[in-house]
PDB file of N, CA, C and O in Angstrom:
ATOM      1  N   MET A   1     -13.785 -13.352  20.168  1.00  0.00           N
ATOM      2  CA  MET A   1     -12.916 -13.179  19.019  1.00  0.00           C
ATOM      3  C   MET A   1     -11.464 -13.180  19.492  1.00  0.00           C
ATOM      4  O   MET A   1     -11.124 -12.522  20.475  1.00  0.00           O
ATOM      5  N   ALA A   2     -10.650 -13.891  18.815  1.00  0.00           N
ATOM      6  CA  ALA A   2      -9.230 -13.989  19.191  1.00  0.00           C
ATOM      7  C   ALA A   2      -8.511 -12.704  18.819  1.00  0.00           C
ATOM      8  O   ALA A   2      -8.774 -12.117  17.769  1.00  0.00           O
ATOM      9  N   GLU A   3      -7.626 -12.281  19.659  1.00  0.00           N
ATOM     10  CA  GLU A   3      -6.813 -11.096  19.397  1.00  0.00           C
ATOM     11  C   GLU A   3      -5.407 -11.539  19.048  1.00  0.00           C
ATOM     12  O   GLU A   3      -4.902 -12.514  19.604  1.00  0.00           O
ATOM     13  N   LYS A   4      -4.793 -10.850  18.158  1.00  0.00           N
ATOM     14  CA  LYS A   4      -3.458 -11.206  17.708  1.00  0.00           C
ATOM     15  C   LYS A   4      -2.616  -9.940  17.691  1.00  0.00           C
ATOM     16  O   LYS A   4      -3.106  -8.874  17.316  1.00  0.00           O
ATOM     17  N   ALA A   5      -1.408 -10.040  18.077  1.00  0.00           N
ATOM     18  CA  ALA A   5      -0.512  -8.885  18.071  1.00  0.00           C
ATOM     19  C   ALA A   5      -0.187  -8.487  16.637  1.00  0.00           C
ATOM     20  O   ALA A   5      -0.095  -9.341  15.755  1.00  0.00           O
ATOM     21  N   PHE A   6      -0.013  -7.189  16.408  1.00  0.00           N
ATOM     22  CA  PHE A   6       0.344  -6.679  15.092  1.00  0.00           C
ATOM     23  C   PHE A   6       1.728  -7.181  14.698  1.00  0.00           C
ATOM     24  O   PHE A   6       2.659  -7.146  15.502  1.00  0.00           O
ATOM     25  N   GLU A   7       1.859  -7.642  13.474  1.00  0.00           N
ATOM     26  CA  GLU A   7       3.147  -8.102  12.948  1.00  0.00           C
ATOM     27  C   GLU A   7       3.520  -7.242  11.744  1.00  0.00           C
ATOM     28  O   GLU A   7       2.675  -6.961  10.894  1.00  0.00           O
ATOM     29  N   LEU A   8       4.767  -6.831  11.671  1.00  0.00           N
ATOM     30  CA  LEU A   8       5.208  -5.986  10.563  1.00  0.00           C
ATOM     31  C   LEU A   8       5.117  -6.682   9.212  1.00  0.00           C
ATOM     32  O   LEU A   8       4.920  -6.024   8.191  1.00  0.00           O
ATOM     33  N   ASP A   9       5.256  -7.988   9.194  1.00  0.00           N
ATOM     34  CA  ASP A   9       5.195  -8.726   7.928  1.00  0.00           C
ATOM     35  C   ASP A   9       3.862  -9.468   7.777  1.00  0.00           C
ATOM     36  O   ASP A   9       3.817 -10.572   7.235  1.00  0.00           O
ATOM     37  N   ASP A  10       2.792  -8.858   8.255  1.00  0.00           N
ATOM     38  CA  ASP A  10       1.462  -9.462   8.204  1.00  0.00           C
ATOM     39  C   ASP A  10       1.093  -9.790   6.746  1.00  0.00           C
ATOM     40  O   ASP A  10       1.073  -8.886   5.911  1.00  0.00           O
ATOM     41  N   PRO A  11       0.808 -11.038   6.428  1.00  0.00           N
ATOM     42  CA  PRO A  11       0.491 -11.404   5.042  1.00  0.00           C
ATOM     43  C   PRO A  11      -0.861 -10.854   4.574  1.00  0.00           C
ATOM     44  O   PRO A  11      -1.150 -10.887   3.378  1.00  0.00           O
ATOM     45  N   TYR A  12      -1.686 -10.354   5.483  1.00  0.00           N
ATOM     46  CA  TYR A  12      -2.997  -9.821   5.108  1.00  0.00           C
ATOM     47  C   TYR A  12      -3.005  -8.299   5.017  1.00  0.00           C
ATOM     48  O   TYR A  12      -4.071  -7.689   4.932  1.00  0.00           O
ATOM     49  N   ALA A  13      -1.848  -7.693   5.034  1.00  0.00           N
ATOM     50  CA  ALA A  13      -1.760  -6.242   4.898  1.00  0.00           C
ATOM     51  C   ALA A  13      -2.187  -5.844   3.484  1.00  0.00           C
ATOM     52  O   ALA A  13      -1.917  -6.558   2.519  1.00  0.00           O
ATOM     53  N   LEU A  14      -2.857  -4.697   3.379  1.00  0.00           N
ATOM     54  CA  LEU A  14      -3.270  -4.205   2.073  1.00  0.00           C
ATOM     55  C   LEU A  14      -2.056  -3.735   1.290  1.00  0.00           C
ATOM     56  O   LEU A  14      -1.191  -3.039   1.822  1.00  0.00           O
ATOM     57  N   VAL A  15      -2.001  -4.118   0.036  1.00  0.00           N
ATOM     58  CA  VAL A  15      -0.894  -3.732  -0.827  1.00  0.00           C
ATOM     59  C   VAL A  15      -1.490  -3.173  -2.113  1.00  0.00           C
ATOM     60  O   VAL A  15      -2.255  -3.856  -2.795  1.00  0.00           O
ATOM     61  N   GLY A  16      -1.142  -1.936  -2.442  1.00  0.00           N
ATOM     62  CA  GLY A  16      -1.623  -1.328  -3.679  1.00  0.00           C
ATOM     63  C   GLY A  16      -0.747  -1.736  -4.850  1.00  0.00           C
ATOM     64  O   GLY A  16       0.476  -1.805  -4.729  1.00  0.00           O
ATOM     65  N   VAL A  17      -1.379  -2.005  -5.984  1.00  0.00           N
ATOM     66  CA  VAL A  17      -0.641  -2.396  -7.181  1.00  0.00           C
ATOM     67  C   VAL A  17      -1.166  -1.552  -8.338  1.00  0.00           C
ATOM     68  O   VAL A  17      -2.378  -1.428  -8.518  1.00  0.00           O
ATOM     69  N   ALA A  18      -0.277  -0.983  -9.108  1.00  0.00           N
ATOM     70  CA  ALA A  18      -0.667  -0.203 -10.275  1.00  0.00           C
ATOM     71  C   ALA A  18      -0.379  -0.998 -11.538  1.00  0.00           C
ATOM     72  O   ALA A  18       0.585  -1.762 -11.598  1.00  0.00           O
ATOM     73  N   PHE A  19      -1.212  -0.814 -12.534  1.00  0.00           N
ATOM     74  CA  PHE A  19      -0.980  -1.462 -13.824  1.00  0.00           C
ATOM     75  C   PHE A  19      -1.432  -0.511 -14.916  1.00  0.00           C
ATOM     76  O   PHE A  19      -2.288   0.340 -14.673  1.00  0.00           O
ATOM     77  N   PRO A  20      -0.885  -0.634 -16.102  1.00  0.00           N
ATOM     78  CA  PRO A  20      -1.284   0.272 -17.179  1.00  0.00           C
ATOM     79  C   PRO A  20      -2.743   0.048 -17.553  1.00  0.00           C
ATOM     80  O   PRO A  20      -3.178  -1.087 -17.745  1.00  0.00           O
ATOM     81  N   ALA A  21      -3.488   1.138 -17.654  1.00  0.00           N
ATOM     82  CA  ALA A  21      -4.926   1.033 -17.883  1.00  0.00           C
ATOM     83  C   ALA A  21      -5.311   1.143 -19.349  1.00  0.00           C
ATOM     84  O   ALA A  21      -6.447   0.836 -19.709  1.00  0.00           O
ATOM     85  N   GLY A  22      -4.414   1.564 -20.180  1.00  0.00           N
ATOM     86  CA  GLY A  22      -4.760   1.681 -21.589  1.00  0.00           C
ATOM     87  C   GLY A  22      -5.418   3.017 -21.903  1.00  0.00           C
ATOM     88  O   GLY A  22      -5.269   3.983 -21.155  1.00  0.00           O
ATOM     89  N   ASP A  23      -6.137   3.062 -23.000  1.00  0.00           N
ATOM     90  CA  ASP A  23      -6.784   4.281 -23.481  1.00  0.00           C
ATOM     91  C   ASP A  23      -7.937   4.666 -22.560  1.00  0.00           C
ATOM     92  O   ASP A  23      -8.906   3.917 -22.433  1.00  0.00           O
ATOM     93  N   ALA A  24      -7.840   5.821 -21.920  1.00  0.00           N
ATOM     94  CA  ALA A  24      -8.845   6.257 -20.950  1.00  0.00           C
ATOM     95  C   ALA A  24     -10.216   6.438 -21.593  1.00  0.00           C
ATOM     96  O   ALA A  24     -11.228   6.091 -20.983  1.00  0.00           O
ATOM     97  N   GLU A  25     -10.271   6.971 -22.803  1.00  0.00           N
ATOM     98  CA  GLU A  25     -11.568   7.170 -23.455  1.00  0.00           C
ATOM     99  C   GLU A  25     -12.239   5.825 -23.751  1.00  0.00           C
ATOM    100  O   GLU A  25     -13.449   5.684 -23.571  1.00  0.00           O
ATOM    101  N   GLN A  26     -11.470   4.856 -24.197  1.00  0.00           N
ATOM    102  CA  GLN A  26     -12.032   3.539 -24.477  1.00  0.00           C
ATOM    103  C   GLN A  26     -12.536   2.878 -23.193  1.00  0.00           C
ATOM    104  O   GLN A  26     -13.582   2.229 -23.197  1.00  0.00           O
ATOM    105  N   LEU A  27     -11.802   3.043 -22.109  1.00  0.00           N
ATOM    106  CA  LEU A  27     -12.245   2.491 -20.833  1.00  0.00           C
ATOM    107  C   LEU A  27     -13.543   3.145 -20.379  1.00  0.00           C
ATOM    108  O   LEU A  27     -14.441   2.461 -19.887  1.00  0.00           O
ATOM    109  N   ASP A  28     -13.652   4.461 -20.538  1.00  0.00           N
ATOM    110  CA  ASP A  28     -14.899   5.152 -20.192  1.00  0.00           C
ATOM    111  C   ASP A  28     -16.042   4.674 -21.078  1.00  0.00           C
ATOM    112  O   ASP A  28     -17.167   4.507 -20.608  1.00  0.00           O
ATOM    113  N   ARG A  29     -15.757   4.455 -22.356  1.00  0.00           N
ATOM    114  CA  ARG A  29     -16.802   3.985 -23.282  1.00  0.00           C
ATOM    115  C   ARG A  29     -17.306   2.600 -22.865  1.00  0.00           C
ATOM    116  O   ARG A  29     -18.512   2.355 -22.848  1.00  0.00           O
ATOM    117  N   GLU A  30     -16.393   1.709 -22.532  1.00  0.00           N
ATOM    118  CA  GLU A  30     -16.784   0.359 -22.125  1.00  0.00           C
ATOM    119  C   GLU A  30     -17.556   0.374 -20.804  1.00  0.00           C
ATOM    120  O   GLU A  30     -18.538  -0.351 -20.647  1.00  0.00           O
ATOM    121  N   MET A  31     -17.111   1.197 -19.862  1.00  0.00           N
ATOM    122  CA  MET A  31     -17.790   1.290 -18.574  1.00  0.00           C
ATOM    123  C   MET A  31     -19.188   1.877 -18.748  1.00  0.00           C
ATOM    124  O   MET A  31     -20.155   1.377 -18.172  1.00  0.00           O
ATOM    125  N   THR A  32     -19.289   2.940 -19.544  1.00  0.00           N
ATOM    126  CA  THR A  32     -20.585   3.569 -19.782  1.00  0.00           C
ATOM    127  C   THR A  32     -21.539   2.594 -20.441  1.00  0.00           C
ATOM    128  O   THR A  32     -22.700   2.491 -20.043  1.00  0.00           O
ATOM    129  N   ARG A  33     -21.063   1.885 -21.436  1.00  0.00           N
ATOM    130  CA  ARG A  33     -21.933   0.922 -22.118  1.00  0.00           C
ATOM    131  C   ARG A  33     -22.377  -0.191 -21.169  1.00  0.00           C
ATOM    132  O   ARG A  33     -23.536  -0.605 -21.202  1.00  0.00           O
ATOM    133  N   ALA A  34     -21.480  -0.670 -20.335  1.00  0.00           N
ATOM    134  CA  ALA A  34     -21.836  -1.716 -19.372  1.00  0.00           C
ATOM    135  C   ALA A  34     -22.909  -1.225 -18.404  1.00  0.00           C
ATOM    136  O   ALA A  34     -23.854  -1.952 -18.101  1.00  0.00           O
ATOM    137  N   ILE A  35     -22.763   0.003 -17.922  1.00  0.00           N
ATOM    138  CA  ILE A  35     -23.754   0.568 -16.999  1.00  0.00           C
ATOM    139  C   ILE A  35     -25.100   0.726 -17.694  1.00  0.00           C
ATOM    140  O   ILE A  35     -26.130   0.327 -17.152  1.00  0.00           O
ATOM    141  N   VAL A  36     -25.095   1.301 -18.883  1.00  0.00           N
ATOM    142  CA  VAL A  36     -26.346   1.530 -19.622  1.00  0.00           C
ATOM    143  C   VAL A  36     -27.019   0.194 -19.941  1.00  0.00           C
ATOM    144  O   VAL A  36     -28.228   0.055 -19.756  1.00  0.00           O
ATOM    145  N   GLU A  37     -26.254  -0.785 -20.416  1.00  0.00           N
ATOM    146  CA  GLU A  37     -26.830  -2.091 -20.729  1.00  0.00           C
ATOM    147  C   GLU A  37     -27.429  -2.756 -19.490  1.00  0.00           C
ATOM    148  O   GLU A  37     -28.508  -3.345 -19.553  1.00  0.00           O
ATOM    149  N   GLU A  38     -26.723  -2.657 -18.367  1.00  0.00           N
ATOM    150  CA  GLU A  38     -27.202  -3.282 -17.134  1.00  0.00           C
ATOM    151  C   GLU A  38     -28.569  -2.732 -16.732  1.00  0.00           C
ATOM    152  O   GLU A  38     -29.491  -3.493 -16.440  1.00  0.00           O
ATOM    153  N   TYR A  39     -28.692  -1.407 -16.720  1.00  0.00           N
ATOM    154  CA  TYR A  39     -29.973  -0.810 -16.335  1.00  0.00           C
ATOM    155  C   TYR A  39     -31.046  -1.046 -17.396  1.00  0.00           C
ATOM    156  O   TYR A  39     -32.218  -1.209 -17.056  1.00  0.00           O
ATOM    157  N   ALA A  40     -30.671  -1.067 -18.660  1.00  0.00           N
ATOM    158  CA  ALA A  40     -31.645  -1.363 -19.719  1.00  0.00           C
ATOM    159  C   ALA A  40     -32.196  -2.778 -19.550  1.00  0.00           C
ATOM    160  O   ALA A  40     -33.398  -3.001 -19.698  1.00  0.00           O
ATOM    161  N   LEU A  41     -31.323  -3.726 -19.243  1.00  0.00           N
ATOM    162  CA  LEU A  41     -31.767  -5.107 -19.043  1.00  0.00           C
ATOM    163  C   LEU A  41     -32.652  -5.249 -17.807  1.00  0.00           C
ATOM    164  O   LEU A  41     -33.478  -6.159 -17.732  1.00  0.00           O
ATOM    165  N   LEU A  42     -32.479  -4.355 -16.845  1.00  0.00           N
ATOM    166  CA  LEU A  42     -33.338  -4.363 -15.662  1.00  0.00           C
ATOM    167  C   LEU A  42     -34.690  -3.691 -15.935  1.00  0.00           C
ATOM    168  O   LEU A  42     -35.568  -3.679 -15.072  1.00  0.00           O
ATOM    169  N   GLY A  43     -34.849  -3.131 -17.143  1.00  0.00           N
ATOM    170  CA  GLY A  43     -36.110  -2.516 -17.527  1.00  0.00           C
ATOM    171  C   GLY A  43     -36.203  -1.027 -17.255  1.00  0.00           C
ATOM    172  O   GLY A  43     -37.285  -0.450 -17.357  1.00  0.00           O
ATOM    173  N   MET A  44     -35.093  -0.395 -16.913  1.00  0.00           N
ATOM    174  CA  MET A  44     -35.116   1.041 -16.644  1.00  0.00           C
ATOM    175  C   MET A  44     -35.224   1.791 -17.965  1.00  0.00           C
ATOM    176  O   MET A  44     -34.474   1.502 -18.897  1.00  0.00           O
ATOM    177  N   PRO A  45     -36.144   2.751 -18.063  1.00  0.00           N
ATOM    178  CA  PRO A  45     -36.280   3.510 -19.310  1.00  0.00           C
ATOM    179  C   PRO A  45     -35.097   4.435 -19.569  1.00  0.00           C
ATOM    180  O   PRO A  45     -34.371   4.818 -18.652  1.00  0.00           O
ATOM    181  N   ARG A  46     -34.925   4.778 -20.815  1.00  0.00           N
ATOM    182  CA  ARG A  46     -33.806   5.599 -21.276  1.00  0.00           C
ATOM    183  C   ARG A  46     -33.665   6.896 -20.471  1.00  0.00           C
ATOM    184  O   ARG A  46     -32.559   7.250 -20.062  1.00  0.00           O
ATOM    185  N   ALA A  47     -34.766   7.601 -20.244  1.00  0.00           N
ATOM    186  CA  ALA A  47     -34.711   8.887 -19.536  1.00  0.00           C
ATOM    187  C   ALA A  47     -34.187   8.719 -18.114  1.00  0.00           C
ATOM    188  O   ALA A  47     -33.461   9.577 -17.611  1.00  0.00           O
ATOM    189  N   LYS A  48     -34.546   7.643 -17.484  1.00  0.00           N
ATOM    190  CA  LYS A  48     -34.096   7.402 -16.110  1.00  0.00           C
ATOM    191  C   LYS A  48     -32.606   7.051 -16.084  1.00  0.00           C
ATOM    192  O   LYS A  48     -31.884   7.461 -15.175  1.00  0.00           O
ATOM    193  N   VAL A  49     -32.153   6.299 -17.076  1.00  0.00           N
ATOM    194  CA  VAL A  49     -30.721   5.977 -17.168  1.00  0.00           C
ATOM    195  C   VAL A  49     -29.931   7.267 -17.389  1.00  0.00           C
ATOM    196  O   VAL A  49     -28.874   7.460 -16.788  1.00  0.00           O
ATOM    197  N   TRP A  50     -30.442   8.151 -18.251  1.00  0.00           N
ATOM    198  CA  TRP A  50     -29.773   9.430 -18.474  1.00  0.00           C
ATOM    199  C   TRP A  50     -29.628  10.205 -17.167  1.00  0.00           C
ATOM    200  O   TRP A  50     -28.595  10.828 -16.924  1.00  0.00           O
ATOM    201  N   ARG A  51     -30.660  10.168 -16.328  1.00  0.00           N
ATOM    202  CA  ARG A  51     -30.606  10.898 -15.058  1.00  0.00           C
ATOM    203  C   ARG A  51     -29.516  10.360 -14.134  1.00  0.00           C
ATOM    204  O   ARG A  51     -29.008  11.098 -13.289  1.00  0.00           O
ATOM    205  N   LEU A  52     -29.147   9.085 -14.281  1.00  0.00           N
ATOM    206  CA  LEU A  52     -28.031   8.551 -13.496  1.00  0.00           C
ATOM    207  C   LEU A  52     -26.730   9.275 -13.826  1.00  0.00           C
ATOM    208  O   LEU A  52     -25.865   9.440 -12.966  1.00  0.00           O
ATOM    209  N   PHE A  53     -26.601   9.698 -15.062  1.00  0.00           N
ATOM    210  CA  PHE A  53     -25.395  10.421 -15.486  1.00  0.00           C
ATOM    211  C   PHE A  53     -25.514  11.906 -15.164  1.00  0.00           C
ATOM    212  O   PHE A  53     -24.524  12.540 -14.797  1.00  0.00           O
ATOM    213  N   ALA A  54     -26.703  12.461 -15.295  1.00  0.00           N
ATOM    214  CA  ALA A  54     -26.901  13.896 -15.099  1.00  0.00           C
ATOM    215  C   ALA A  54     -26.863  14.309 -13.629  1.00  0.00           C
ATOM    216  O   ALA A  54     -26.518  15.450 -13.322  1.00  0.00           O
ATOM    217  N   SER A  55     -27.206  13.414 -12.731  1.00  0.00           N
ATOM    218  CA  SER A  55     -27.281  13.751 -11.308  1.00  0.00           C
ATOM    219  C   SER A  55     -25.924  13.610 -10.620  1.00  0.00           C
ATOM    220  O   SER A  55     -25.273  12.571 -10.735  1.00  0.00           O
ATOM    221  N   PRO A  56     -25.498  14.652  -9.908  1.00  0.00           N
ATOM    222  CA  PRO A  56     -24.229  14.561  -9.174  1.00  0.00           C
ATOM    223  C   PRO A  56     -24.293  13.603  -7.985  1.00  0.00           C
ATOM    224  O   PRO A  56     -23.258  13.287  -7.397  1.00  0.00           O
ATOM    225  N   PHE A  57     -25.480  13.141  -7.625  1.00  0.00           N
ATOM    226  CA  PHE A  57     -25.612  12.184  -6.527  1.00  0.00           C
ATOM    227  C   PHE A  57     -25.096  10.799  -6.906  1.00  0.00           C
ATOM    228  O   PHE A  57     -24.847   9.972  -6.029  1.00  0.00           O
ATOM    229  N   PHE A  58     -24.932  10.537  -8.210  1.00  0.00           N
ATOM    230  CA  PHE A  58     -24.372   9.283  -8.689  1.00  0.00           C
ATOM    231  C   PHE A  58     -22.955   9.592  -9.185  1.00  0.00           C
ATOM    232  O   PHE A  58     -22.746   9.904 -10.357  1.00  0.00           O
ATOM    233  N   ALA A  59     -21.996   9.499  -8.274  1.00  0.00           N
ATOM    234  CA  ALA A  59     -20.644  10.008  -8.518  1.00  0.00           C
ATOM    235  C   ALA A  59     -19.961   9.368  -9.721  1.00  0.00           C
ATOM    236  O   ALA A  59     -19.353  10.077 -10.524  1.00  0.00           O
ATOM    237  N   GLY A  60     -20.043   8.056  -9.866  1.00  0.00           N
ATOM    238  CA  GLY A  60     -19.332   7.373 -10.954  1.00  0.00           C
ATOM    239  C   GLY A  60     -19.849   7.756 -12.319  1.00  0.00           C
ATOM    240  O   GLY A  60     -19.075   8.112 -13.207  1.00  0.00           O
ATOM    241  N   THR A  61     -21.161   7.683 -12.493  1.00  0.00           N
ATOM    242  CA  THR A  61     -21.739   8.007 -13.797  1.00  0.00           C
ATOM    243  C   THR A  61     -21.622   9.500 -14.085  1.00  0.00           C
ATOM    244  O   THR A  61     -21.377   9.899 -15.224  1.00  0.00           O
ATOM    245  N   HIS A  62     -21.794  10.319 -13.062  1.00  0.00           N
ATOM    246  CA  HIS A  62     -21.688  11.767 -13.258  1.00  0.00           C
ATOM    247  C   HIS A  62     -20.254  12.163 -13.631  1.00  0.00           C
ATOM    248  O   HIS A  62     -20.054  13.097 -14.408  1.00  0.00           O
ATOM    249  N   ALA A  63     -19.266  11.466 -13.086  1.00  0.00           N
ATOM    250  CA  ALA A  63     -17.868  11.745 -13.425  1.00  0.00           C
ATOM    251  C   ALA A  63     -17.601  11.452 -14.900  1.00  0.00           C
ATOM    252  O   ALA A  63     -16.850  12.179 -15.550  1.00  0.00           O
ATOM    253  N   ILE A  64     -18.205  10.400 -15.424  1.00  0.00           N
ATOM    254  CA  ILE A  64     -18.046  10.092 -16.850  1.00  0.00           C
ATOM    255  C   ILE A  64     -18.638  11.214 -17.692  1.00  0.00           C
ATOM    256  O   ILE A  64     -18.026  11.650 -18.668  1.00  0.00           O
ATOM    257  N   LEU A  65     -19.820  11.680 -17.321  1.00  0.00           N
ATOM    258  CA  LEU A  65     -20.452  12.778 -18.051  1.00  0.00           C
ATOM    259  C   LEU A  65     -19.587  14.033 -17.989  1.00  0.00           C
ATOM    260  O   LEU A  65     -19.426  14.723 -18.996  1.00  0.00           O
ATOM    261  N   ALA A  66     -19.034  14.334 -16.828  1.00  0.00           N
ATOM    262  CA  ALA A  66     -18.187  15.530 -16.682  1.00  0.00           C
ATOM    263  C   ALA A  66     -16.911  15.414 -17.521  1.00  0.00           C
ATOM    264  O   ALA A  66     -16.452  16.400 -18.098  1.00  0.00           O
ATOM    265  N   ARG A  67     -16.343  14.210 -17.585  1.00  0.00           N
ATOM    266  CA  ARG A  67     -15.097  13.998 -18.355  1.00  0.00           C
ATOM    267  C   ARG A  67     -15.334  13.996 -19.852  1.00  0.00           C
ATOM    268  O   ARG A  67     -14.564  14.598 -20.600  1.00  0.00           O
ATOM    269  N   ARG A  68     -16.381  13.333 -20.297  1.00  0.00           N
ATOM    270  CA  ARG A  68     -16.562  13.081 -21.737  1.00  0.00           C
ATOM    271  C   ARG A  68     -17.642  13.919 -22.402  1.00  0.00           C
ATOM    272  O   ARG A  68     -17.648  14.054 -23.626  1.00  0.00           O
ATOM    273  N   GLY A  69     -18.540  14.473 -21.634  1.00  0.00           N
ATOM    274  CA  GLY A  69     -19.572  15.332 -22.200  1.00  0.00           C
ATOM    275  C   GLY A  69     -20.871  14.603 -22.521  1.00  0.00           C
ATOM    276  O   GLY A  69     -20.937  13.375 -22.570  1.00  0.00           O
ATOM    277  N   GLU A  70     -21.893  15.414 -22.737  1.00  0.00           N
ATOM    278  CA  GLU A  70     -23.240  14.896 -22.988  1.00  0.00           C
ATOM    279  C   GLU A  70     -23.303  14.083 -24.282  1.00  0.00           C
ATOM    280  O   GLU A  70     -23.944  13.033 -24.317  1.00  0.00           O
ATOM    281  N   LYS A  71     -22.649  14.551 -25.336  1.00  0.00           N
ATOM    282  CA  LYS A  71     -22.679  13.852 -26.635  1.00  0.00           C
ATOM    283  C   LYS A  71     -22.172  12.419 -26.492  1.00  0.00           C
ATOM    284  O   LYS A  71     -22.753  11.492 -27.057  1.00  0.00           O
ATOM    285  N   PHE A  72     -21.095  12.240 -25.742  1.00  0.00           N
ATOM    286  CA  PHE A  72     -20.488  10.928 -25.525  1.00  0.00           C
ATOM    287  C   PHE A  72     -21.506   9.964 -24.895  1.00  0.00           C
ATOM    288  O   PHE A  72     -21.694   8.846 -25.375  1.00  0.00           O
ATOM    289  N   VAL A  73     -22.152  10.412 -23.825  1.00  0.00           N
ATOM    290  CA  VAL A  73     -23.109   9.552 -23.114  1.00  0.00           C
ATOM    291  C   VAL A  73     -24.335   9.287 -23.981  1.00  0.00           C
ATOM    292  O   VAL A  73     -24.812   8.154 -24.046  1.00  0.00           O
ATOM    293  N   ARG A  74     -24.845  10.312 -24.643  1.00  0.00           N
ATOM    294  CA  ARG A  74     -26.047  10.126 -25.476  1.00  0.00           C
ATOM    295  C   ARG A  74     -25.789   9.183 -26.651  1.00  0.00           C
ATOM    296  O   ARG A  74     -26.688   8.447 -27.057  1.00  0.00           O
ATOM    297  N   GLU A  75     -24.580   9.194 -27.198  1.00  0.00           N
ATOM    298  CA  GLU A  75     -24.247   8.245 -28.279  1.00  0.00           C
ATOM    299  C   GLU A  75     -24.358   6.809 -27.783  1.00  0.00           C
ATOM    300  O   GLU A  75     -24.857   5.942 -28.501  1.00  0.00           O
ATOM    301  N   ILE A  76     -23.903   6.553 -26.576  1.00  0.00           N
ATOM    302  CA  ILE A  76     -23.967   5.198 -26.030  1.00  0.00           C
ATOM    303  C   ILE A  76     -25.412   4.837 -25.683  1.00  0.00           C
ATOM    304  O   ILE A  76     -25.825   3.693 -25.872  1.00  0.00           O
ATOM    305  N   LEU A  77     -26.171   5.790 -25.184  1.00  0.00           N
ATOM    306  CA  LEU A  77     -27.599   5.542 -24.955  1.00  0.00           C
ATOM    307  C   LEU A  77     -28.288   5.167 -26.275  1.00  0.00           C
ATOM    308  O   LEU A  77     -29.130   4.270 -26.302  1.00  0.00           O
ATOM    309  N   ASP A  78     -27.930   5.853 -27.366  1.00  0.00           N
ATOM    310  CA  ASP A  78     -28.487   5.541 -28.687  1.00  0.00           C
ATOM    311  C   ASP A  78     -28.094   4.131 -29.137  1.00  0.00           C
ATOM    312  O   ASP A  78     -28.908   3.412 -29.716  1.00  0.00           O
ATOM    313  N   GLU A  79     -26.849   3.740 -28.869  1.00  0.00           N
ATOM    314  CA  GLU A  79     -26.396   2.401 -29.252  1.00  0.00           C
ATOM    315  C   GLU A  79     -27.203   1.316 -28.544  1.00  0.00           C
ATOM    316  O   GLU A  79     -27.532   0.290 -29.139  1.00  0.00           O
ATOM    317  N   VAL A  80     -27.516   1.545 -27.289  1.00  0.00           N
ATOM    318  CA  VAL A  80     -28.204   0.523 -26.495  1.00  0.00           C
ATOM    319  C   VAL A  80     -29.714   0.585 -26.697  1.00  0.00           C
ATOM    320  O   VAL A  80     -30.346  -0.444 -26.933  1.00  0.00           O
ATOM    321  N   PHE A  81     -30.305   1.786 -26.608  1.00  0.00           N
ATOM    322  CA  PHE A  81     -31.760   1.933 -26.669  1.00  0.00           C
ATOM    323  C   PHE A  81     -32.277   2.206 -28.074  1.00  0.00           C
ATOM    324  O   PHE A  81     -33.484   2.132 -28.305  1.00  0.00           O
ATOM    325  N   GLY A  82     -31.390   2.520 -29.022  1.00  0.00           N
ATOM    326  CA  GLY A  82     -31.807   2.962 -30.333  1.00  0.00           C
ATOM    327  C   GLY A  82     -31.886   4.482 -30.318  1.00  0.00           C
ATOM    328  O   GLY A  82     -31.802   5.102 -29.257  1.00  0.00           O
ATOM    329  N   PRO A  83     -32.047   5.080 -31.491  1.00  0.00           N
ATOM    330  CA  PRO A  83     -32.085   6.546 -31.560  1.00  0.00           C
ATOM    331  C   PRO A  83     -33.204   7.119 -30.695  1.00  0.00           C
ATOM    332  O   PRO A  83     -34.293   6.553 -30.598  1.00  0.00           O
ATOM    333  N   ALA A  84     -32.905   8.252 -30.074  1.00  0.00           N
ATOM    334  CA  ALA A  84     -33.900   8.919 -29.238  1.00  0.00           C
ATOM    335  C   ALA A  84     -34.993   9.489 -30.126  1.00  0.00           C
ATOM    336  O   ALA A  84     -34.709   9.986 -31.215  1.00  0.00           O
ATOM    337  N   PRO A  85     -36.237   9.424 -29.676  1.00  0.00           N
ATOM    338  CA  PRO A  85     -37.305  10.027 -30.467  1.00  0.00           C
ATOM    339  C   PRO A  85     -37.104  11.530 -30.564  1.00  0.00           C
ATOM    340  O   PRO A  85     -36.730  12.177 -29.586  1.00  0.00           O
ATOM    341  N   GLN A  86     -37.351  12.084 -31.742  1.00  0.00           N
ATOM    342  CA  GLN A  86     -37.187  13.525 -31.955  1.00  0.00           C
ATOM    343  C   GLN A  86     -38.370  14.275 -31.341  1.00  0.00           C
ATOM    344  O   GLN A  86     -39.517  13.832 -31.416  1.00  0.00           O
ATOM    345  N   GLU A  87     -38.062  15.415 -30.734  1.00  0.00           N
ATOM    346  CA  GLU A  87     -39.127  16.236 -30.151  1.00  0.00           C
ATOM    347  C   GLU A  87     -39.934  16.864 -31.267  1.00  0.00           C
ATOM    348  O   GLU A  87     -39.387  17.241 -32.303  1.00  0.00           O
ATOM    349  N   VAL A  88     -41.235  16.975 -31.057  1.00  0.00           N
ATOM    350  CA  VAL A  88     -42.121  17.602 -32.035  1.00  0.00           C
ATOM    351  C   VAL A  88     -41.967  19.105 -31.914  1.00  0.00           C
ATOM    352  O   VAL A  88     -42.045  19.652 -30.813  1.00  0.00           O
ATOM    353  N   GLN A  89     -41.749  19.777 -33.030  1.00  0.00           N
ATOM    354  CA  GLN A  89     -41.545  21.229 -33.014  1.00  0.00           C
ATOM    355  C   GLN A  89     -42.848  21.939 -33.165  1.00  0.00           C
ATOM    356  O   GLN A  89     -42.883  23.169 -33.175  1.00  0.00           O
TER     357      GLN A  89
END
């Protein structure tokens, strides 16, 4: 492998760029729906998709649940999978 001396004006240096992200809640809604739809299309059942949000081992989905709450995530699950079956009392 060829070695090259460090250059201060290296064109391959990482450069961070910020841009306006818009409405944070709408972005979370779109991201959540994309995640839920992706796993639904892969054949994952609703309960298993919910566990992706409930488990802290899945940092991205769990962060959405922590920010927006259970109602927010369950509404999107309902949109994708249809209404959840009611528990028998």
